N, C-alpha and C positions, 0 to 999 in steps of 0.2 A: 274524523267523522266516523261517528259510532263508536266511541270509546266509552268504558265502562270501569268503574272502580273494581279493579281485580281482588278476586279471592276474599268474596264476601264469607262471613260465618254466617251459614245458614242457622236461622232461628228456629230451624225444625229438624227432626232426626233424618239422615238419609236413609232412602230405602235401602235393603240388602240386593247384590245383585241377582239377577232373575227375574219371572214374572212377579208382579206385585200381588197378585192373589195366592193366598197361602194354599198348599197341598192338601185337599180334602180327603178323609179316609174313604174308601170305597167299602160301602156295605153290601150285603145281599138280598135280593128279594127273596120272596117265600119259593120261587120255583127254584132257585139255586143260581139263578144269574146274577153278576155283578154288575151293581148298579152303578152307572156313570154319573159323575161328579157334575151338577147343575149350577153353572156359572150365572150368578146373578149381578146386577148391576145397582147397586145402593143408591139411595139418592146423593149421599155425600160424592161417591164415585162420580155419578152421571155429573153433579156440579162441578167438580174439578175438572173434567173434561172440558164440558162448556167454556169454563175459563181460560183452559189451555189454549182453546181453539180461537177463542177471543184474543188472547194477546198474539198468539201466531200471526192474524190476520192485521193487529194493530201494528205489529212491527213490521209486516211485509208493506203495509201501505203507506206508514210514514216513512219508511226508508227509500221506497219507490217514488213516491210522492216527493219527498225532498230533494230528491236526484233530480227528478224530472222539472219542478220547479226552479232550480238553480240553474238547468240548461235554459229555460225559457227567461231567466232574468236577464242574462248575459248577452242576450239579443238588443237589450236597451241599458244595461249595464254593466260595462264590462270593467269589474273591479272585484276580483276574487278576493284578495286579500281583505278589503274592506268589509266584504260579505261575512267573512270568517271571524272578524272581528265584531262585526255586530250580531251575528248569531251567539258566539263565545258569550257575549254580554248576559243573554237570556239565561245562563247557568244559574245566575243568581238567584232565581226562583226555585233552585231546586230544595234547598233547607227549609224555607217558607212552606213549600209543597208538603213537604215530610213532614213539617210540626201540624198542620193542619189534619194530615193522616193520623197522625199519633193522637192529637186531641180528640178524633171521633171516635177511633178503635179502640185505645187504651183505657183501662180502667183506673190505673193512676196516674192522672192527669199532672204533668210536671210544668212550670213556667217555660218560657222561653229560654231565660238565662240559665236555669238546672239542666236542659235540655241541651244546651249548647255546651256547658261544661262536660255533661257526661259524653257527647260526640267528640269531644277534644280529644278524648282517651286515644284517639288513633295517633295523635302527633307525638304520643310521649308522657311522663308524668307531670311535665310542666305545660302541657296543654300546646295552644298555635302560641309561640312565642316570635319575635322579630326573627330571630335567628333560624327558628324552623321553618319560617314562612320561606324565607330565602333558600334554605338548603335542602327542605324536602316538598315544597309546595311549587316553587319556581320552574324547577326542571320541568316537570310535569306539565305547568302551562306553556311551556315553550314546545314540548311534544304535541300537545294538544294542537297548537296553533299551527305547527307544522303538518300534522295528521290532515289538519281541515284544508288546510290553505292549498295542498299539493292534490288532495282529491278534487277539489273544486277547480283547479289551473286545468286539471286532466279532462274536466268536464268539457272546455273551451275547446280543447283539441280534437278529441275521438266523442263515438257516440256513447249515450249513456250504459248500453248493455255491456259494452266490454268494460267500461269503469265498474261498474257494478260487480261482473262476475272475477275481475282480477283483484278487485280489493277483497274478495273471499280468500285469497290466499295467504291473508293475515295470519290466519290458524296455523298455517303450515310454518310461517316464521315463528310464531309462538311457542311452537312445539319444538323447533330446533333450538331457539334461544333458551328454553327451559331444558332441555336436556344437556346443553352445555353449561347455561350458568348455574340453573339453579339444583342441577343434579338430579333431574325427574326420571323416573322410571323409563327404561327403553323400551320401546314398542315397535317391533317391526312393521307392523301393519301404518303406522304414524311415519315411518320411512317412507314408506310408498306412497302414501299420501302426498309428502313433501315431493317427492319427486314429480308426482302426477303434476302437481300444481306447477313446478319450473317448467314442466314439459308444456303445458299448457299456456304459459307466459310467452315460450317460443312460437309456438304454433298460432297465437294470437297475434303475434308481431309478423310471422309469415303470412298470415290471411291477407295483409293490406299491402303485400309486396315491400314490406321494411320501407316505406315513405318517411321521409324526415319528420313530418307531420303526426303521423300514428306513433312512430318510435318514439319520439319525446313523450305523446300522450300516455304511453304504455309505460314509460321509466317514471312518470311522475306517479302514475296509480301504485306502481310497485314500491316507489319510496314512501309513499301515504300507507301502504301497509306495512312496511319495514318500521316505520315511526310509531305507528298503532301498536305492534308486538313488543317493540322495545318500551313503551308506555305501561303495557299489562305486565311485562315481566319484571322491570324496574319496580314497579308498585308493590310487585310480590316480595321483591328482595327486600326493599328496604320500610315498606309499610306493614308487610305481611298481610292479613284479611281485614274486611272491613263489615260492620253491620250496616244496616240500611241507614241509620242515621248520620254514622260515621263517613258513608258514602257522599251522602246528600251534601254534608257540611263540605268535604272536601272538593266537591264539584262547584261548591259556591264560592270556596276560597279561589278557585282557579278564574271564576269570572272577575272577582276583584284585583286579581293580579293582572288579568286581561286588561282591565278598565285603568290601572294605573301605571301601567308599565308597557300595555302594546298601543295605547290610542297614538302615541306618536307617531308609530309608522305609518298608519293612513294617512295622516296628514302630511306627511314627508312625500308619500306616493301621489298625493292628490296635486300638491305645489310642484312638483317636478314632472308632474304629466305623466307619470307611469300608469297611474289608474285615474284619468281625469273625466268629468262628464261636467256638460255644459253649465248646467245652473241645479240648484240644488230641488226646484220645481220639477224638474224632469225626473228626479231619482225615482223608481218604482215602489214606493214605499209599501203597498200591497203585496208585492212578491216577496220582498224583503222580509216582512213582517210574517208571511205565510210560511218562508224558507225556514225562518228561525222556529216559528211556532212548532212546524213538522219535525224539525231536528230536536227539538227540547222533547218533543211526544215520544220519539224514538228511543232518546237516553234514559227519559224517565220510564219508561216501559222496559226498557233492557235492564235498567238497575233496579226497579223495584218488583219487575214480574216474577221474578223466583219466589216470589210469596205466594205465588197460587199455582206454579206451574215448574216444570224443570228447565234448567239453562238449555239442555240440548233441546227441547221443545222452540224456545225463543230462536235458537240459533237456524232452525227450520226456516223461519219466516224470513231471514237474510235470504237464504238460497231460492225461497219462492218471489222474491223482488227480482231475480234475473229474469225468468220469463215472462213477469209484468213489464219492465222494462225494453224487453225484446219486443213485444207486442205493440207497446207506443212507440218504439223507433220504427217498427214497420209501418206505419201508417204515418207519421209525422217527419221521418228524416229518409235519407236515401242509402241507408244500411244495406249493405248486401250481404245473404247468411249464406254464403257458399260451405262447401263441405269442409274446409279447413277451420273455420270459424264456428260451425255448428261442432265439431270434434273436440276443437278446444275448448269449448264451454262445456261440453258434455265430461273431460276429462278432469277440469278444475272443479266442476260439481262433484264428481265422484270423490276428488282427493278431500272435499270440503266434508262430505258425508262421512268419510272413512275416520276423520279426525274428531266424530262426534262421537265415535264407539267409545265406551267407558272402559278403563283400565282392566276392570274384569271380565270383558266381553269374551274371552275365552271360555271361562268359567259358566258364565250365561249361558254360552252356545252348546257347553257339554252337558249341561245340566238340562237344557230342553230338549237334546237329543237322547239321553237316558229317559226323560218322561215320555216322550213318542215312543219308544224302544217299548216302554213297560205297557204303553197301552195298547200296543199290538198284541204284545203277549198276552193280555187280558182279552182283548177280543178274541184273539184265538182259542184262547182256553175257554170261554163263554159260547164258542161255536162249536168246539169240539165236545164241552159238558152241556148240551143242549137236552132236557128231558124229556122233549119230544120223539127221539130216537130211539127205535125200538131197542137195539141192540144194546146201547149203553143202559135203558132202563130194567132190562133183565140182567145183565151185569150188577147194577145195583141191589136187585132184590135179591140174587143169589149171594152177595157178598154178606159174610156173617158179621154181628155188631158185636163187639168185645165190651163195648160201655154199657155199664150197668146203671 
């Protein structure tokens, strides 16, 4: 749940580390004072900010809404794997939605066949062949199904607040796997974040007194976060980075794999009465379609929202879904927010936020501190060089000028 095509190649240049506003030159007023820079908000920057806020709210609402709706669905439809299979089939809409956006925005409009061939470059020079389908797409289809199934099965065991906050640990697992498998840059602050995530998992288990029901639920969420991290790291290892069209095609291919090779599993579970319901008339189709639509919306925004805002800002939407789920659980379930649970949620949230720090965060912080120090010096010099003070005025008049 909440998987994305890892390592997209951004179709716009990245901003350099540090504040986005360029440093403006300080001028001098006629009286000799240093003029402070005037920070203005252009229409383009305001528009980008509003789009970023809209994306964050959409990520938060769709993620929290799908989690809550899944909880409601299981009251009358106790079939997490069938729900996983049903929702994954909706991924087929990814590439058609991307092509509609391409036709509406691109100046050079291509046919569906041409666009499909261009997007097949993700799979290599030969495109999407049968061999590539089984070696590069099928493993990710299995990981996608496992991630969603374990997440949904955990919702049956424990409350949605614990599920949503524990799933945030997947970023810590991504860092650990990237550091060991992809040889990414070592960052001490991310090691601290991973330790905080593990400590939060232990404290969350302790909050319910190590009951078997809650322990199983927590184990299922941690397993879901682990398979999600494995999906992302393997994608970057085997396929590298992906543009928007390539990511859309890849997710649609996962839906094809799900329809062709996973359909038999819900059928077997139904006839063996592992996931059985009385009749098809009793199936809550409204809840099933609503959950699938919210999950599709979440994944669409997560994969394509980078076009209007940053991935870090979108990740904040996932964090914000935790308090939303907590408020809903407070009034709809018997969750007890004791001190241990609150501390565990805070620790995992802190670790998640630390993982959002960019690799150059230390350089950015040093630059910010240097800028603040320069501003304080300028303000002190401005106060000391005020022409309204009499002694300084006399000294200026008494000083000879050698400039001709």
